[in-house]
C-alpha positions as CSV (number, residue, x, y, z in Angstrom):
1,M,62.4,76.9,-38.3
2,T,60.5,73.3,-37.5
3,A,57.3,72.7,-39.3
4,A,54.5,72.2,-37.2
5,L,53.0,68.8,-35.9
6,N,49.1,68.8,-37.4
7,L,47.3,67.1,-35.0
8,P,43.5,65.7,-35.4
9,E,41.1,67.8,-33.6
10,G,37.8,67.0,-32.7
11,R,36.8,63.0,-32.4
12,A,39.5,62.1,-34.2
13,G,41.8,64.0,-31.3
14,Q,39.5,62.1,-29.1
15,A,40.3,59.1,-30.4
16,L,43.7,59.3,-30.3
17,A,44.7,60.3,-26.8
18,V,42.1,57.8,-25.1
19,G,44.1,55.3,-27.3
20,G,47.3,56.5,-26.4
21,A,46.3,57.0,-22.4
22,L,44.7,53.1,-22.9
23,L,48.0,52.0,-24.4
24,L,49.7,53.5,-21.7
25,V,48.0,51.5,-18.6
26,A,48.9,48.3,-20.8
27,A,52.2,48.9,-21.3
28,V,52.4,49.6,-16.9
29,W,50.4,47.0,-16.3
30,L,52.1,44.2,-18.2
31,G,55.5,45.9,-17.7
32,V,55.4,46.8,-13.9
33,L,52.1,45.4,-12.4
34,A,51.2,41.5,-13.4
35,P,55.0,40.6,-12.6
36,A,54.7,42.5,-9.2
37,C,51.5,40.8,-8.5
38,S,52.6,37.7,-9.6
39,W,55.6,38.1,-7.5
40,Y,53.5,39.0,-4.7
41,G,50.9,35.7,-5.0
42,G,53.6,33.9,-5.3
43,Q,55.7,34.9,-2.2
44,A,51.5,34.0,-0.1
45,D,51.6,30.6,-1.2
46,E,55.2,30.0,-0.5
47,L,54.4,31.0,3.2
48,A,51.0,29.7,3.9
49,A,52.8,26.2,3.0
50,S,55.5,27.1,5.5
51,R,52.9,27.5,7.9
52,L,51.2,24.8,7.6
53,E,54.8,22.8,7.7
54,L,55.8,24.1,10.8
55,A,51.8,23.3,12.2
56,H,52.6,19.7,11.1
57,M,56.1,19.7,12.4
58,R,54.8,21.2,15.7
59,A,52.4,18.9,15.6
60,L,55.1,15.6,15.8
61,R,56.9,17.2,18.4
62,D,54.4,17.0,20.8
63,N,53.5,13.2,19.7
64,L,56.9,12.0,19.3
65,P,57.9,11.0,23.4
66,S,54.1,8.4,22.9
67,L,55.1,7.5,19.4
68,R,58.6,6.7,20.9
69,R,57.5,4.7,23.9
70,A,54.6,3.0,21.2
71,V,57.3,1.7,19.0
72,A,59.7,0.6,21.8
73,Q,56.4,-1.3,23.2
74,S,55.5,-2.7,20.1
75,A,59.0,-4.2,19.3
76,V,59.2,-6.0,22.6
77,Q,55.9,-7.3,22.4
78,S,56.9,-8.9,18.4
79,A,60.3,-10.0,19.7
80,G,58.7,-11.8,22.5
81,T,57.9,-14.8,20.8
82,D,61.2,-15.0,18.9
83,I,64.0,-13.5,20.8
84,L,63.1,-13.0,24.5
85,L,63.1,-15.5,27.2
86,S,58.9,-16.2,28.5
87,G,57.3,-15.7,31.7
88,D,56.9,-12.9,34.0
89,T,58.8,-13.3,36.5
90,D,63.4,-14.2,36.5
91,A,61.8,-17.0,38.5
92,I,59.7,-18.1,35.6
93,A,62.1,-17.0,32.5
94,G,65.0,-18.8,35.2
95,A,63.3,-21.8,35.0
96,N,62.5,-21.5,31.0
97,L,66.0,-20.5,30.3
98,Q,67.6,-24.1,32.2
99,S,64.9,-25.9,30.3
100,D,66.0,-24.5,27.2
101,L,69.7,-25.3,28.1
102,N,69.0,-29.0,29.1
103,D,67.1,-29.3,25.6
104,L,70.1,-27.9,23.6
105,A,73.0,-29.8,25.7
106,T,70.7,-33.2,24.7
107,Q,70.1,-32.5,21.3
108,T,73.8,-31.8,20.8
109,G,74.7,-35.6,22.9
110,T,75.7,-34.0,26.6
111,S,73.7,-33.2,29.8
112,L,74.7,-30.1,32.0
113,D,76.5,-31.3,35.5
114,S,74.8,-27.9,36.9
115,A,72.4,-25.0,35.9
116,E,71.6,-22.3,38.7
117,S,70.1,-19.1,37.8
118,A,73.0,-16.5,38.8
119,G,70.4,-13.7,39.1
120,A,68.5,-10.8,37.0
121,V,69.7,-7.5,36.2
122,Q,67.2,-4.8,34.8
123,I,68.5,-2.6,31.2
124,G,66.5,-0.7,30.2
125,G,63.1,-1.9,29.5
126,L,64.0,-5.7,29.5
127,R,66.0,-8.5,32.5
128,R,68.7,-9.9,31.7
129,V,68.3,-13.2,33.4
130,D,71.9,-15.3,34.0
131,E,72.7,-18.7,34.3
132,S,75.7,-20.6,35.1
133,V,76.3,-23.3,33.9
134,S,78.7,-26.1,34.3
135,L,79.4,-29.2,31.7
136,T,81.2,-32.2,31.2
137,A,82.1,-32.8,27.3
138,T,84.9,-34.1,24.4
139,W,85.4,-30.4,22.4
140,P,83.6,-31.4,19.5
141,V,80.4,-31.6,21.8
142,L,81.9,-28.5,23.9
143,V,81.9,-26.4,20.1
144,A,78.6,-28.1,19.0
145,Y,76.8,-27.1,22.3
146,L,78.1,-23.5,22.3
147,A,77.3,-23.4,18.4
148,A,73.5,-24.1,19.7
149,I,73.4,-22.0,21.7
150,D,74.5,-19.7,19.5
151,A,71.7,-20.1,17.5
152,A,69.2,-20.5,19.7
153,R,65.6,-18.9,20.3
154,P,65.3,-17.2,22.2
155,R,68.9,-15.4,21.5
156,M,71.2,-16.7,24.5
157,M,74.8,-15.2,24.8
158,V,77.3,-17.2,26.5
159,D,79.9,-15.2,28.5
160,D,83.1,-15.9,31.6
161,L,83.4,-18.9,29.8
162,S,86.9,-21.2,30.9
163,V,87.7,-24.4,29.6
164,S,89.8,-27.4,31.7
165,T,91.0,-30.9,31.8
166,N,92.4,-32.9,34.3
167,S,94.8,-35.5,31.6
168,A,97.8,-34.3,29.7
169,P,95.8,-33.9,25.6
170,D,96.4,-36.7,23.5
171,V,95.7,-36.1,20.1
172,R,95.0,-40.2,19.5
173,Q,91.0,-40.0,21.4
174,D,88.9,-37.2,22.7
175,V,89.9,-35.5,25.9
176,T,86.7,-34.7,28.4
177,L,86.7,-31.4,29.6
178,Q,85.4,-29.6,32.3
179,A,83.9,-26.3,31.3
180,N,82.3,-23.3,33.1
181,F,80.1,-20.5,31.5
182,T,77.5,-18.3,32.3
183,V,74.6,-17.9,29.5
184,S,72.5,-15.1,29.5
185,A,68.9,-14.1,28.0
186,F,66.7,-11.5,28.5
187,R,63.0,-11.1,28.9
188,A,60.1,-8.0,28.9
189,G,59.4,-6.2,31.9
190,T,60.4,-4.7,34.7
191,A,59.3,-6.6,37.7
192,P,61.5,-8.8,39.4
């Protein structure tokens, strides 16, 4: 037979019972309840952060069209002095383009035979203004003129270039060439 356990009785027994109960409550708190409360608090923080991010993203989505318009307008306005033709109408912009082309011709040692407006086309928030140009020059002067157009401000583009000569090429002298082409540049705006 086994020997009987002798547990304290009276005040000592009560203190042992209360101490055991407190030890059991502390073990349950530290082992189960504290980690569960910590996990729940972390999940609540993540949920609050996700809700805040969602509200921010919705506000950005709602403002996106107006922000795009503002950026496009700002880009066109800031680029206007450097890249775009000046002028509120196609006629004024075309005259400015023609003046710029004449200045470039003078700088490269030639002159234009003719330059006339070839119209304007709406492309997005810009107007493309075209000038038909005719020029008689030697090969080096023509190349210098085209290079000057390429480097010019406002930006210009050459299209439909055709070059011809009326004489047989002679390697001993520069041959005079007849060049016809279209020069295009852009101005801000939508009205003709």
